[in-house]
VOPAGU-2260 file (C-alpha; in pm, 1 decimal, decimal comma):
REM VOPAGU-2260
SITE   aa  ch    i         X         Y         Z
SITE  MET   A    0   -4268,4   -6102,6    -470,9
SITE  PHE   A    1   -4438,0   -6115,3    -809,9
SITE  ILE   A    2   -4471,8   -5815,9   -1042,9
SITE  LEU   A    3   -4709,7   -5800,8   -1338,4
SITE  GLN   A    4   -4532,1   -5629,5   -1624,1
SITE  PRO   A    5   -4705,6   -5354,6   -1823,1
SITE  GLY   A    6   -4890,2   -5507,4   -2115,8
SITE  PHE   A    7   -5001,5   -5819,7   -1930,2
SITE  HIS   A    8   -5353,6   -5681,8   -1963,1
SITE  SER   A    9   -5413,0   -5414,6   -2225,7
SITE  GLY   A   10   -5607,2   -5206,9   -1971,6
SITE  LYS   A   11   -5609,1   -5182,6   -1594,9
SITE  THR   A   12   -5579,9   -5508,3   -1396,8
SITE  THR   A   13   -5888,7   -5514,5   -1175,0
SITE  CYS   A   14   -5840,5   -5831,3    -970,1
SITE  ALA   A   15   -5588,9   -6104,4    -896,5
SITE  GLN   A   16   -5618,5   -6434,2    -709,5
SITE  PHE   A   17   -5359,4   -6699,0    -628,2
SITE  THR   A   18   -5453,5   -7066,0    -603,3
SITE  GLU   A   19   -5255,3   -7387,5    -587,6
SITE  ILE   A   20   -5341,6   -7704,0    -778,3
SITE  LYS   A   21   -5127,8   -7995,7    -665,9
SITE  ASP   A   22   -4774,3   -7854,5    -688,5
SITE  LYS   A   23   -4851,2   -7565,0    -926,7
SITE  LEU   A   24   -4908,2   -7207,9    -813,0
SITE  LEU   A   25   -5157,5   -7031,5   -1041,1
SITE  LEU   A   26   -5227,5   -6660,7   -1068,8
SITE  ILE   A   27   -5565,2   -6561,2   -1206,8
SITE  THR   A   28   -5598,6   -6200,8   -1320,3
SITE  ALA   A   29   -5875,4   -6002,9   -1486,9
SITE  GLY   A   30   -5904,2   -5652,8   -1620,8
SITE  ASP   A   31   -6072,6   -5372,8   -1806,6
SITE  ASP   A   32   -5977,3   -5545,1   -2133,6
SITE  THR   A   33   -6246,9   -5814,1   -2060,8
SITE  GLN   A   34   -5982,7   -6088,2   -2036,2
SITE  VAL   A   35   -5936,9   -6343,6   -1760,8
SITE  ILE   A   36   -5583,2   -6484,3   -1770,9
SITE  VAL   A   37   -5473,4   -6800,9   -1589,5
SITE  SER   A   38   -5096,3   -6806,2   -1543,0
SITE  GLU   A   39   -4852,6   -7044,9   -1381,3
SITE  VAL   A   40   -4600,5   -6891,7   -1140,7
SITE  ASN   A   41   -4248,9   -7033,3   -1131,4
SITE  GLN   A   42   -4183,2   -7021,4    -759,0
SITE  GLN   A   43   -3804,5   -7037,0    -806,2
SITE  SER   A   44   -3765,9   -6744,2   -1047,1
SITE  GLY   A   45   -4093,9   -6555,0    -993,6
SITE  GLU   A   46   -4164,1   -6574,3   -1367,2
SITE  ILE   A   47   -4534,5   -6558,4   -1456,4
SITE  ILE   A   48   -4626,6   -6773,1   -1759,0
SITE  PRO   A   49   -4973,1   -6723,1   -1913,4
SITE  ARG   A   50   -5141,1   -7061,8   -1972,7
SITE  ALA   A   51   -5499,2   -6970,1   -2072,3
SITE  SER   A   52   -5692,9   -6659,8   -2170,2
SITE  MET   A   53   -6070,8   -6632,0   -2155,3
SITE  THR   A   54   -6247,9   -6347,8   -2333,5
SITE  SER   A   55   -6619,1   -6418,8   -2299,1
SITE  HIS   A   56   -6701,7   -6112,2   -2086,3
SITE  ILE   A   57   -6866,1   -5830,5   -2283,2
SITE  SER   A   58   -6730,6   -5552,7   -2061,9
SITE  SER   A   59   -6469,2   -5495,5   -1792,1
SITE  VAL   A   60   -6417,5   -5779,6   -1543,4
SITE  LYS   A   61   -6459,6   -5629,2   -1195,5
SITE  CYS   A   62   -6397,0   -5923,5    -960,5
SITE  CYS   A   63   -6282,1   -6284,3    -944,5
SITE  CYS   A   64   -6304,9   -6558,1    -684,6
SITE  VAL   A   65   -6159,5   -6909,3    -670,3
SITE  SER   A   66   -6318,1   -7201,7    -483,6
SITE  HIS   A   67   -6168,9   -7547,6    -423,6
SITE  CYS   A   68   -6357,3   -7831,5    -597,2
SITE  GLY   A   69   -6102,6   -8103,5    -524,4
SITE  PRO   A   70   -5726,1   -8159,2    -521,0
SITE  SER   A   71   -5682,4   -8089,6    -893,4
SITE  GLU   A   72   -5974,2   -7862,9    -982,4
SITE  ARG   A   73   -6096,2   -7513,6    -893,1
SITE  LEU   A   74   -6413,7   -7321,5    -968,9
SITE  LEU   A   75   -6339,8   -6972,5   -1098,5
SITE  VAL   A   76   -6620,3   -6716,3   -1078,8
SITE  THR   A   77   -6577,4   -6376,6   -1243,3
SITE  GLY   A   78   -6808,3   -6077,2   -1243,5
SITE  GLY   A   79   -6818,5   -5801,5   -1498,5
SITE  GLY   A   80   -7002,2   -5487,9   -1589,6
SITE  ARG   A   81   -7366,4   -5512,5   -1695,0
SITE  ALA   A   82   -7427,1   -5748,1   -1399,7
SITE  ARG   A   83   -7283,3   -6051,8   -1576,9
SITE  SER   A   84   -7108,4   -6340,9   -1402,9
SITE  GLU   A   85   -6923,0   -6635,9   -1551,8
SITE  GLU   A   86   -6818,8   -6967,2   -1399,2
SITE  ARG   A   87   -6537,6   -7190,4   -1522,0
SITE  ARG   A   88   -6356,1   -7497,3   -1399,3
SITE  VAL   A   89   -5977,4   -7469,4   -1386,6
SITE  GLY   A   90   -5777,5   -7787,0   -1355,1
SITE  LYS   A   91   -5528,9   -8023,6   -1505,8
SITE  GLU   A   92   -5525,4   -7855,0   -1848,0
SITE  CYS   A   93   -5374,5   -7533,8   -1708,2
């Protein structure tokens, strides 16, 4: 079980997705604070370690989806208020 601590997002967390890249378990979260955070999950301890933060949305992020692009890369699509969507590749650098 994994628990997001208060303060992970400065507002409400609106979506969360798990994905695995090679041997790493990633947690992607988004929230009312317009941030999308990519974190690595330590599967032994359950610790969640933020690895990247993206803040290009202009209002609350409402949804997120992850699609496999290959063994070491994922396509992350997020949707926010004002009918705006963003696409990013997540991979080896995370």
